N, C-alpha and C positions, 0 to 999 in steps of 0.2 A: 607679125613678130616684132620690127623694130619698133611697134608703137607701144608694145610692152615693154620692151629692154628701155624704151625712152621714160616711159612710168615708173619703172623700178630705178631706174638710174637717179631719178627726182627723189624718190622717198630715200634712196641711201644717201643722196647728198643732204638731204634734211635729217638723217639720224647723225650723220658726220657733223652737223653744224649745229644740232643740239648738245653732242657730246662736248664740243667745244665749248660752248655757254657754260657747261658744268668744269670744264678742265682750266679754261684760262683764268678763273676767280680765284682755282684752287691751286693755281701752279707755284711751285716752289719760286720764292722771287729774288734768288743771287745763288752765290756759290754755297754748295752743301757739305756736310761731313762726308769724309771718305771713306769711310768704313763699308760702303757698298760700293766704292769706286767712283764716286759722284763726283766729286771734285777734279779727278783724274781724268775722266771721259769731259768735263768741260773745258778743262785744260787742253784734251786730245783735241777735241773737235774745234777750238778757237788759234790752235797752232798747224792744223792739219797734220798731225803726227801718226804715223802709220807704225805701227806695233806689229812687228811679222811675228805673232804666235798665235795658236789656235784661240786664246781668249783675247785677242786683241780687238775684235768687233771694227775691222776697217771700214767696213761699208757701212756701219753708222757713222763713224767719225766723218768718212766723205762727203755723206748726205747732209748730214747736219752743219758743216763747215761754212756755207752761204749763208745761213742763218747767222750765224755769228757776226756778221757784219751788217745786219739790219741797224737802223737808228732807233731802236727802243729796248729800253732798259739796260743794264748790264751785259757783258758777254754772256756769263754764265746765264743770265735770264733766257737770252736768245736760245741758247742750247737746250734749255727746259721748253721753251717755246714750241722749238723746233720737233721734240718728242711728244708735245701735245698733239701737233697735227698730224704727227704719221699716226699715233693713235686713233684719233677720230678718222683717217682714211681705214684704218684698219676695221674699225667698227663699221664703217658703210659697204665694204668688202664682205664682211660675214653676214650683214642682212642680206646683201645679194645671193649669198651660198644659201642660207637659208631659203630663199625664193626659189633657187633652181633647184635646190632639192625638192620642194614641192609645199612648202610650209607655206601659209596664208599670209597676206601683207598682215594682219593684225599679230597673228603668233609669233612672225620674222620679227616685229618692232616690238614685241614685248622679249623676246629673246635677247635682242641688241640691247634692249635696256637694262635687263639682268646682267648682261655683259659688262655694260659701260660703266655699273656704280659697284661692280664686285670688288671685293677688296684690292688683290693684286693688279688686275688690269688697271683699275683707276690710279693706284700707287704709281706704277709704271709709267703713265699718261702724263704725270707732272714732274716727274725727275728724270734726270739724262741717262739713261741707259739702252741697250740694242733690245729690250725683250718688247716693246711696243711694233718694232721694225720686224720681228722674228714673227710675229703675229700678222703682220701686213702681206710678209711674204708667203706663209702659209696659206691664209686666206686667197692668195691671189694665186697658188698653186692649186689649191683645192677648187676654186671656181673655174680655173681652165680646164682642169681634169674632168670635171664635172656639167661640163657647158652641153647641154642637150642637144645634139647632131640631129633629131629627127625634123627640126624645122630648116636644117639646111639644104641648099640647092647642090652641092656638092660634097664630097667624102674629104674633100683636102681639107676644107676647113676643120675637121674634127682632129685630122692629123696633124695639123699646124698646133692646135690648142694644147695637144696632148705634149709634141715637141716643147712649146713655150712652157708647159708646166714644170716638165723635167729640167728645164734650164733656170727658170726662176728658183726651183729649189736648188738646185747646184749651185746657184750663183749665192743662194741664201747660207751657205756656210761660212761666207765673207762676212757674216751678220752674229752667228753663232753655230757652232757644230751641235746644239741641241735639235736643230734641223733635220740632220741626219736620221733619226728616230723615226721620222715620216715617210721613208723610202718604203720600207715594207709593205705599209699599209696602202702605198698608191701600185704598186705593182702588183698585189693581189686584187686591187680594185680592177685594172686594168684585164686582168687574166678572168676576172667573173665578166665583168662588162660586154667586154667584147666576144664577137662570134667566134668560134674555133679558127675560123680561115683567117681572121685578120688580128689574133691575138699576137703574133709573132711581128707582125708589122706595127702593132701598138706599143709592145713593151721594145721595140727596138728604138723605135722615134722616141720615147721617154727618158729611156736609159743614155741614147745619142745627147738628147738635149740636156741632160744630168750631166753628163761627161765633159760637156763643152764649158756649161755652167761652172762646174768646179775647178775647169784649168785656174782661173785668177787666183782662187785658194790656193792650189799647188803650186802656182808660179810664186806665190805670195811666201808660203812657209818656206819651200824649197830654197828659193833666192835668200832668206832671213836664217837658213840654217835651223829652223824649226821643224825638219819634217820628222826626226824623231820623237819630239814631243808631241806632234799630231798623231802619228800612231800610237804613242802610249798611251793617248787619250780613249781611244777606242779600245784598245787590249784592256785598260783598265775598267771600262764599262762593263765588259762582258766578264772577266773573269771578277770583278767586285758583286756582280749581279749574281753570280754562281755562288760566290760565297756566302751571300745572303741568303739563298734558297737554302744553303746546306747549315744554317746556324739558326734555329727556331728561335732562339732567345732573343732575336732582333725583331723576329714578325710583327710581336704586340705594337714594337714603337712605329714601324712602318703602316701599321694598320689604323692605329688609332691618330696619329698625326696627319694623314691621309684624308680620313673622315672628318677630323676636326677642322682641317684648313678647308675642306670642300664645304662644310656646313656653314662657315665662317663666310665664304665666296655667296653663297645662294640659300642663306637662310630660308626665306619662303619659295625660293625657286625649284627646291630639291624635288617636290614633287611633280610638277611638270617635267624635270628632266629626267625622271625616273619613267614616267609615262611616254614622255619622247622617246625612250629605247623600243618600247613596244609599237609604238607606230608609225617609225622608221623601219622595222622589222616585217610589219605589214605592208608596205608600200614600196619600200624600197631598201631591199635588206642589202642589195650590194654597196650602196652609201654608206648604209649601218658597218658595215665590214671594214668599210675605209676609214671613217670616223674613228672606229672602234679599235682598229689595230694603232693608227696613230695617239690615239688616248693610252693605251696601254703602253706604248714605246717610251712616253713622256714620263708617264708613273714608273718604269721601268729603270729610266734615267736617273730619278730622282732617288729612287728606293737604292740605288748602287752605290750611293754616297754613305749611306747608313753604316756597312763594316768599317771607313775608315773615318768616320767622324760618329764613335759610339756614343760620346756625350752630347746630350739632347742639345744644350747651348752651342754646340758645333754645326749640328745636324739641322737644325731651324734656321740656318743662315742660307740653306740651300734650298729651304721650300719655296722660293719664288721661281724656281724651275717649273713647278705644277703649271705656270699659265696656260700653254698650250691646252692642258687638259680642260682648263675651265672654259677656255672660248669653246672646245667641243663640247663641253655640258651645255652650253649654252645654245650650240646649235641645236640639240637635241631637245632643248626645252620649247625651242618654238613649237616643235610638233606635240610636245606635252599641252603647251597654252591651247593648242588648234583643238585637242582632243578635251579639254575641260570646258571651254568655250561650247563646243559642241554638245557635249553632256548636260552643262547646265542651261542651254538655249532650249531644250525640250522643256524644260520646267519653268524658267524665266522667260516673260516676252520682252523685258526692258535690255533688249542686247548692247545697246550702247551704255548705259549704266553698267551693266556687268564688265564689259573691256575696260572704261576708264576706272571701275572701282579695281581691277587685277592690275592696271598700270599704276595705279597709284600705291597698292602694296608692294608690286614689284620693285618699285623707286625709293619708297619711303622707309620701307622696314630694314634695309642694309644700314642706310644712313642713320637710323637711329641706334642702330646696332652699334655702330661705330662710334657715336658719342659717347655711348656708355659703359663700351667695354673696357677703355683705357682706367675709369675709375673702379673697374672690379680687378683688373690685370694688376694695377700698380703696385698693391702690398706683394706679390707674387715675384716680381721682376728681380727683386734682389737674390733670391733663391736661384735663381738662374744664371746669375753673373753680369748679367747685361751694364754697360758700361754708362756710366751717369758723365754727361759732359755739360759745359757751362752754359744756360741758355738753350738746352735742351730738354722738353718734357720727354722722358723715353718711352711711357706709355702710350701718349700721343703719337708720338713718333712712330711706333711700330703697328699700333692697332687702329688708327685713325686715317685714311689713304689722301686727306688734305694736307697740304705743305704750305700754304699761303704765309704762315707765320714763323717760317723756318728761316729766321736771319740771325741765329745763335751763332753759326758758323764763320760768319764774316766777323760779328763781333770779336768774337774771342780772336781770330787770325790777324785781324786788325790791331787789338790790344795787345797781342802777343810781339807783334813786330813794332810797334810804337814804343814798347818798353825795353828793347834791346837796344843797347848802345852801338856806336859806330862799329863797323867791321867786325862784328860779334859773328859766333858760328853757333848754329842751334841744330841739335839732333831732334827729329820728332819722328814718333810712331806712325804708320800709314795713315791714320785717321785724321792726325793733326797735319802729317806731312802734305796731303793733299791740297789742303787749306791754304797753306803758306806758300805751295809752289805756284798755284793759281794767282794770289795775290801778288806773287813776286815777278813771275814771267809773263801772265797774260795782261796784268793791271800795272806793270812796272814799279811795286811798292817795294823799298829798301831795297836796293840792287847792290848794297855793299855787304848784305847780311851773307854769310856762307851757310846755306841751308843742305842738309844732308837727313837721306833717310836713317832711321835708327837700324843698325843692324840686330840679328836675332841675338838674343840672350846667350852669353859665352865669348860673343865676338865684340860686345859693345865696348869695352874698357879701352882697349889699343887706340881705334881710330878716335876717341874722344881725347884721350891723353895727348896724341898726336896733334890734335887741332889746339888744345889748351895750351902747347908751348909757344905760339904766336898769337892766341886770339883770346877774346873772354869766351866762356864756353856755358850753354845754358841748356837745359830740357822742358820743354812746356806741360810735363806732368810726370809722377812718380808711380804711375798703377802698374799692372802685372805685366806690362810688355818692356820696362824699363828695368834691367838689372841693377836694383838698386844695391845689393849685397856687395857687389864688386865695386860697384861706384862710389857707395859709402867709405871705402875702404881707403880711397885714394884721392877722394874730395871731401871738402866740406860743401853740403848741399844746402843753399841759403833761397828761402822763397823771397822772390820778389816780384808782387803782385801776381800776373797769370802765368810767371814762369820762374825756375830754378836756375841760379846761379852756381856753377860747380866750380867752386874754387878750390886748388890742387892745395894739399896739406905739405906742409913743411916737416921732414923727418928726417933726424939728425944733421940740423942745419942747412939742408939742402932741399929743394923741391922734389918732391917725388913725382 
């Protein structure tokens, strides 16, 4: 058994190493746009800022912080690099899960390859967010839960692995509350897997570990005063999902966006993924129940956003939450690849050619799709109201996972700071505020500038007028986030390079 585990571990290590060979060359090279909170989390990781909210992702911040001290690239790049390493490790664990569930080495390698080049997994392997860490935790919990105890000499090992699985899943809420959707699948799996006499002990062990792992999250949110918001997130998820079920007019949007996103991740791998469901049911239906319930929980989480974001442009900003379901689909695909190889091998004797051909299609067809898709989508993005930012090709940014050319955020941020006069004040929307904050607080650029996050519309005029009483005041854009109607009533808005100077108007002989 140790020999098998050692061989699998080496194979998993090579899978992770191959993933790094893909992710590091395509890694975002510096600070990123903050529309997805990327610049904000690069700053938090550098400064070890722990935000005690349900969406604060403190575990990611804590784990990534040491990487920001590495002597390579700038601080933002180091945070990006840490995410790539986490993603590679998650991919290695996914391979081990496939093997543990009974897939062959080749089927598991092909499933891991499909996951590695899937759009969302690749995207969040080269940008700084907690989603790769979520997958690492989820794969670790599933691996511990499904570890075959048939080869163990004592039952204590199985009990410990169940406890550790619950502990890891509970601790994972410090990374993202989405992991809570895996809990029902784990409990049902234990009920089905364990003999009747051992069910209570298994469930108690798992839940005991989960509660213990949950304790740091509860301590953080209770201590930070976020208890109510944490409870609200859970209540909203349930109420919003029920609301979706009772609103048939929303179902088409939920279904077609789900199908389109899945196809974009696994264009060639759709057939193996579907075949894998049948194969898992034949050989390990308890595992299929586990993976299937986690899959459905994740999909329900994404669909629950639809009632409060009925406009497509808003809803698509939540589609990255489908990532756990994509990982589970890749696990199924491993068994589908095995079935395809077994069927075709009966008619084709050159097995090596077949395997490598499947590998080439699995790896290359998505990459080709990601290269073509931006050209096709570019004319339609304006209809969705996607924001255009200087130095960023929006179509490529959204539809291609590689981010190695994304230097526009730094160039724009530095240009804005360089143009501001001494002791100026600038009010920026979230996307641009995060970039300027990173440059100012992490790299020490322009500490004399007063940087403020732009309030919501209807609340912008008064703080800007107050700042204008003692400093020259600027905004970096005039798009829909800025209350131009109110601002233009009191200020002359004068473009100066990449910024806009708000000059108070004189009314009736005095400054208004």
